[in-house]
N, C-alpha and C positions, 0 to 999 in steps of 0.2 A: 636511386631516387633523387629527384631534384628538389629545389627549394619550394616550387609551387606545390608539388605533390605532397610534400611534408606539411605545408600549411593547410592543405585541404584535409589531410588525415588528422591533423591537430584540431581543426574546426569540427570534424565529425566526432572525434573522441570527446571534446568538451561538450558537444550537444548530447551524446548518449550519457556521458558521465553526469550531466546535470540532472537527468531523470534518475540515474542510479542513486545520486545523492538523496533525492526525496525518498526513494525506496528504503535506503539505508537508515535514514533518520527515523522513518516509521517503524522499522524493525527494532532499532535501538530503543526507542520510546516504549514499545509494547513489552520488549524483553525486560528492561529495567523496572518497569511498573508492575508487570504480572509474572515475570520469569517464563513467559511463553515465547518460544521461537515460532513466529507466525509464518508457518510454511505456505499458507494460503494467501499471502500478500499479493502475489501476482494475479490471483483470480479477480481481485477488484479491478485491475487494469483490463483484463479480458472482458469482464461484464460490461465495463464502461464503453470500451471501443465497439463491442458487438451490438450494444444497445443503440449507439449512434448509428452504426451501419444498418441496423434494422430500420430506423427512421428514414435513412437515406434511400432504402429500397422499397419503402412503402409497406413494410412488414410489421406486425405487432411485436414489440420487444419481449422476447422469452423471459428476461430477467425479472419481469413483473410477477410472474407466478412463483419464482424463487423467493422474492422479497415478501409477497403476501403469505406464502406458506410458512416462511421463517417467523413472520410477525405473529401469526395465529399460534404457532407452537410455543414461541417464547412467552406469549401472554398466558397461554394455558398453564405453563410451568409456574409462572410467577403467581397466578392466582391460586393454583393448587398448593403451593408452599404457604401462601398467606392464610388459606383456610386451615391448614394443619396447625399453623402457628397462632390462629385466631387473632390476627393482627391486620388491620386495614389501613394503618397509618401510612400515608404517601402512596396508596395503591392508585389513586387517580392519575398521579404524575407518572407512575410506572407504565400504566395503560396507555397514556398519551405517548410516552417515548417508545414503547415496544410495539404498539398496535396502530394507534390513530395516525401518527406521523408517517410510518411506512405505507400505510394503505392510502393515504392521501397522495404520497409520491408515486405509488403504483398506479392509482387512478388517473392522475395527471398525465403519467407517461403513456398510459394505454389509450386515454380518450382526448388528452389536450395537446398532444404533439403528433404531427404527422409528417409526410414527406415534404409538404409545402411550408413547414414552419422554418423560420430563420435558423441558420446553422448554430448560432450562439444559444438559442433556446434548446435546440436538441442536445447540445453538450451540457448545458446547465441541468436539464431534466435528468440526463444520464448520471451525472455526478450526484445529484440529489437522490436519486433512486438507489444507487450503489452505496452511498454514505449511510442511508437508512438501514442497511443491513448490519451495520456495525454493532449496535446494542443488541439486536436479536441473536447474532452469532455468539456474542460473549455470553448471553444468558443461557443459550442452549448448550454450548459446547464447553465453555470454560468456568462459569460461575460455580457449577456443582463441584468442580475439581480445584477450587481456589486454593485449598490447603494442601494439595497433592504435591509430590515431588516434581522437580523439573523434568524428569524422565517420563513420568505419567502425562504431564502437560504437553511434552513433545509428541507422545503417541497420539494424544487427542488432536493436536494440530495436524499431524499427518493424516489422521482419519477425516478431519474436516476438509483437508485439501483434496482427498480422493473423492469425497462426496460432492464437492463443488465441481470438481473436474467431470464427474459423471453427469451431473445436472447440466453443466454447460454443454456437453455433447448433445443431451436430449433436447434442450430448448433452442440451441443455436445451430446445431448441425456441424458437420466437419468442414464446411467451407471456410476459408479465411476471408478476411475483409481488411481494407486499408481506408483510412479517413482522408478527405480532401485536404490539401496542403493550405497553409495560410499564404495567400497571395499578395505580395506587395513588392515594390522595387527596393531591393536590398542594396546598401551602399557597397562600394568597392574599397579596398585597401591596396593600392598599387595595382598589381596584376591579378590580385585575388579578389574574386566575386564572393562576397559573404552569402550565406545561405539564409534566406528569409525564414525558413522553418527553424534553423538553428538560433536565430536571433530571438524568435518568440519563445522557443524552448528555454533558453538560458535566462531570458528576462523573467518569465513567469516562474521558473524555478527559484530564482533569486528573490522575488517578491514573496513566494510562499515560505522560503527559509526565513525571511525577515519577519513575516507574520507569526510564524512559529516561535521565533526568538522573543518577540514581544509577548506572546501568550505565556511562554514558560517564565519570563523574567518579570512581567508587569501585572499579570492577572492573578486573581485568587485561585481559579482553576488550574492554572499553570503551576502555581506554587504547590497546590495540593498534589499534583502529578509528580513534581520534584521530591516532595516529602515522601510519598509512597515509594518512589524509586530508591530513596536512601534507606528507609526502614519501614516496613509495613506495620510493625508493632508501634514504633514511634508516631507514625501517622495516625493510627487509631487513637493513641493517647491524647493527641491534640484535636480530635474530632473529625479526622479525614476518614471516609469510608474506602477501604481498599477495593471493595466491589464496585463502587461507583467510579473510582479512579480507573479500574480496569476497563470498565464499560466505555469511559470517555476515551481511553487510549485506543481501544479497538475502533471507536467511531472516527477518531482522527486518522487512524491508519487507513480506514476505508475511504475517507475523503482524499487522503494523499494519493492512494492508489488509483481512485477514480480520476483524479486530476492528472495524474501521470499518464494514464491511458489516453486522455485527450491530447497530451503533448507527444506521445511516442506513436500514436495511431497513424499519423501521415508518414512517418519515417519507415516503419516496417509493417508487413502484413501480419495480422494477429489471427491466430486460430484458437479454438476452444482450449487447447492444451499449451498455449504459449506462455501462460502465466508462470509456470514453474521455472523456466530458464530466466525469465526476466527477474522474478523475485530472488532467484539464486544468485544473480549477478549483484543485486543490492545486498544480499547476505554476505557475499565475498567482500564487498566494500566495507561492510560493518565489521567484519572479522579482521580485515586488515587494519581498521581503525581501533580494534580492541573490544568492539561490542559493548562499550560503556560510555563512550563520549561522543557527542554529536559532531564536534569539529574534526576529530580524527576520522570518524566515519565518513564525513563528507570528503575529506582528502582521499581516503582510501577508495571511494566510489569514483572519484575523478581518475585516479590511477587505473582502475578497472576499465573505464571508458576509453582512456588513451591506449592502454594495451590492447583492447579489442580492436580499436581502429587500425593500429599499426600492424597487429597480427593478421588482420584481414588482407592487408596488402602483401606482406611477406609470405604468409602461409595460410591462405583463406580456408582450406579444408580443415585446418586444425585450430582455428581461432578460438572455439569454445573450449577445447582442451587446454590451450595456453592460458586462457583467462582463469579457468578453474583450478589449474595447477598453481596459480599464484598463492592459493591458500595454504599449500603444503609448507613452503619454507617459513611462512608467518607462524603457523602453529607450531613448527619445530622450534623457532626461536623463542616463542612464548613459553614453550614447555621447558626450555633450558634456563630461561631467565627466572621463571616461577616454577620450580620443580614441585613444590608442595602446595597444592591448592585445596583448600578446605572451604566447603560451601558455607557461606555466611548465614547465621540464624536470623530469619526474618521476623 
């Protein structure tokens, strides 16, 4: 391997790692706030990419029906619970979040965007459509189990992943799609030609990480999420609803996943079942970072991206195995360092 090849692999690794950073941050956020390992994080990527691909091909986006169906079911569940409790306080806001906004996003995606629309409008519409799934998914799959053990929540997350996987096959079909690349003249560093796509991916990822930092550090909603992550009981005592915090975390995770899809879509071909592997790589990065801190999760995700890039050069058929094997020594080291782990009372 010469120096130019190493620099190209380093560039590819940082580009992939930047996307895995976003996925790892989303997984850590959801886990710390809700104790849910969001196995279906990768499905947000898939739905975003394949929705834009449907626009590009002049086809109606199949995700519209998934979003509309989830919105109706979530609203029916919310209204049913309110009728049992005989409480209508805040019901209008809940209907707005669970039904009206998703249906507006679905309607705009179905009738307001077509093959001739500008690419940025297609991407923005897909991101908005997928993001609107977040509150409905939390209401249907996780809110009824909010007080359950982490094992039960993991089983529910796996069931949700399998459901979304099947729905993805039905509405999108088995064919894969790749989005058009961002085209502009990339600069050169010596003999190395930088990738225009890599520059866009790293830049947008850095901006999103900065926005998330400001959200968590400077806004009331971000502080509410941090308080819930520290202690659900303590958050309730100061007026923070763990249910609303969980819903917000799922919405942010859907937004991050949808935006990550727009970034990674031009790099690799996405199929209906590609989300699991992509989400798993973000999960490996989060585990390497300890599944508890955003900074360490980001560093772990960059390690995953770099290892994947160099493994594809040295042992391409085994690159997935090499990446996923990275989690084994990390877990062994953590088990030796902390041999007695007791679940903290929330």
